[in-house]
C-alpha positions in Angstrom: 65.4 74.6 33.8 67.6 71.0 32.8 70.8 72.0 31.1 72.0 69.8 29.3 75.5 70.2 27.1 73.8 71.1 23.9 70.5 71.8 25.2 68.5 72.7 27.8 64.7 71.3 28.8 62.1 73.7 30.0 59.1 72.8 30.9 55.8 73.2 28.5 53.9 76.2 29.0 52.1 78.2 27.1 54.7 79.8 25.6 55.6 76.4 23.6 51.5 76.4 22.0 52.8 77.9 18.1 56.0 74.7 18.5 53.3 72.1 19.9 51.2 73.2 17.6 53.6 73.1 14.2 54.7 69.7 14.8 52.0 67.9 16.5 50.3 68.2 14.0 53.5 67.2 11.0 53.7 63.4 10.4 57.0 63.4 9.7 57.8 64.8 13.1 56.0 61.7 14.9 57.5 59.4 12.2 56.3 56.3 11.6 57.5 54.7 15.1 55.0 57.3 17.1 51.2 57.7 16.9 50.0 61.0 14.9 47.0 63.0 16.4 46.6 66.6 14.7 45.1 68.5 17.1 44.0 72.5 17.4 45.6 74.5 19.0 42.9 75.0 21.0 42.9 71.5 22.4 46.5 72.5 23.1 46.1 74.7 24.9 43.2 73.0 26.8 46.2 70.0 27.2 49.5 72.0 28.8 46.9 73.2 31.3 46.1 69.9 32.3 49.1 68.3 32.6 49.0 65.6 35.2 52.1 65.8 38.4 52.8 62.4 38.1 53.9 63.9 34.3 57.3 65.7 33.7 56.9 67.3 30.0 59.9 69.4 28.5 60.7 71.4 25.4 63.7 70.8 24.6 66.1 73.6 23.5 69.4 74.2 21.8 72.0 76.7 23.4 70.7 79.4 20.9 67.3 78.6 21.8 66.2 77.5 19.0 63.3 74.8 20.4 64.2 70.9 18.7 61.6 68.6 20.6 60.1 67.7 23.3 60.5 64.6 26.2 57.9 63.5 28.5 58.3 60.9 31.9 55.5 59.4 32.8 55.3 57.9 36.0 54.8 53.8 36.3 55.0 53.6 40.3 56.3 55.3 43.2 60.5 54.3 42.2 60.5 54.3 38.0 59.2 56.5 35.2 59.1 55.8 31.2 60.3 58.3 29.0 59.3 59.2 25.2 61.3 61.8 23.1 61.1 63.7 19.8 63.3 66.5 17.8 62.2 67.9 14.4 63.0 66.6 11.0 65.8 69.4 10.8 67.3 69.2 14.1 68.0 65.1 13.7 71.3 63.6 14.5 73.2 66.3 16.0 73.2 64.5 19.2 70.7 66.6 21.1 68.4 63.7 21.6 71.2 62.0 23.1 71.9 64.9 25.5 67.9 65.8 26.6 68.2 61.9 27.3 71.1 62.1 29.3 70.3 65.2 31.3 66.5 64.0 31.4 67.8 61.0 33.2 70.3 62.2 35.2 68.1 64.7 36.6 65.0 61.7 36.9 67.6 59.6 38.7 69.3 62.3 41.1 67.0 65.1 41.9 63.1 63.1 41.4 64.7 60.1 43.3 63.0 57.6 40.2 64.9 54.3 41.1 64.4 53.0 37.3 63.6 55.3 33.9 62.1 53.0 31.0 62.2 53.8 27.5 60.1 51.5 24.6 60.8 51.6 21.5 60.7 49.7 18.3 63.1 47.2 16.9 63.2 48.9 13.8 64.1 52.2 15.0 67.9 52.5 14.8 68.6 55.9 16.1 66.2 56.0 19.1 67.9 52.5 20.1 71.5 54.5 19.5 70.1 57.5 21.8 69.4 54.4 24.5 72.1 53.2 24.2 74.6 56.8 24.4 72.7 57.6 27.6 73.4 54.0 29.3 70.3 52.1 29.1 70.6 48.8 29.3 68.4 46.5 26.7 66.5 44.5 29.4 63.2 42.9 27.1 61.4 41.9 23.7 57.2 42.3 23.4 56.0 41.1 20.5 53.0 43.7 19.2 53.2 45.8 22.4 52.0 48.7 21.2 49.3 49.9 18.6 51.4 53.0 16.1 48.2 54.3 14.0 46.2 51.6 13.5 49.0 49.3 13.1 50.7 46.9 16.2 53.6 47.4 16.8 56.6 45.1 18.4 58.9 47.1 21.0 62.1 47.1 22.6 62.4 47.3 26.5 65.3 49.5 27.9 66.0 50.8 31.2 68.5 52.8 33.4 69.1 52.2 37.5 70.6 54.3 39.9 73.4 51.7 40.3 73.8 51.8 36.5 
């Protein structure tokens, strides 16, 4: 478990199946900046058993042990990892996501020994950009039509934080 100030991050398990099923099948959870792909409980259960060692998947829980979102890291190479995150609509604007990102980044840099953590977000996604800035990330680039979300090509702003930051 990774502990933040107001959230804890716990590795995905089959105990999270109901939460993941409910929210991953809700387009409001992904919003317009994240891909929406509905799935069955069976597909999710199979996927949970196939998480790769180069991926870090965590449930975000508040200190009352209520599940409020998820955060993921995927290795890009030996020294860098890219993260992504989502928080359920009723848990937004409470600091959970920022605290989760800060705790996750600290874990990735200090415990997992990555040199760089990268994040991408849509330039119009002000909430995600603010989370990254509050977590200490620096804007390092812009990619036109860099990601296809729900059959629409979208631009991306690239952020990163390194051990020296």
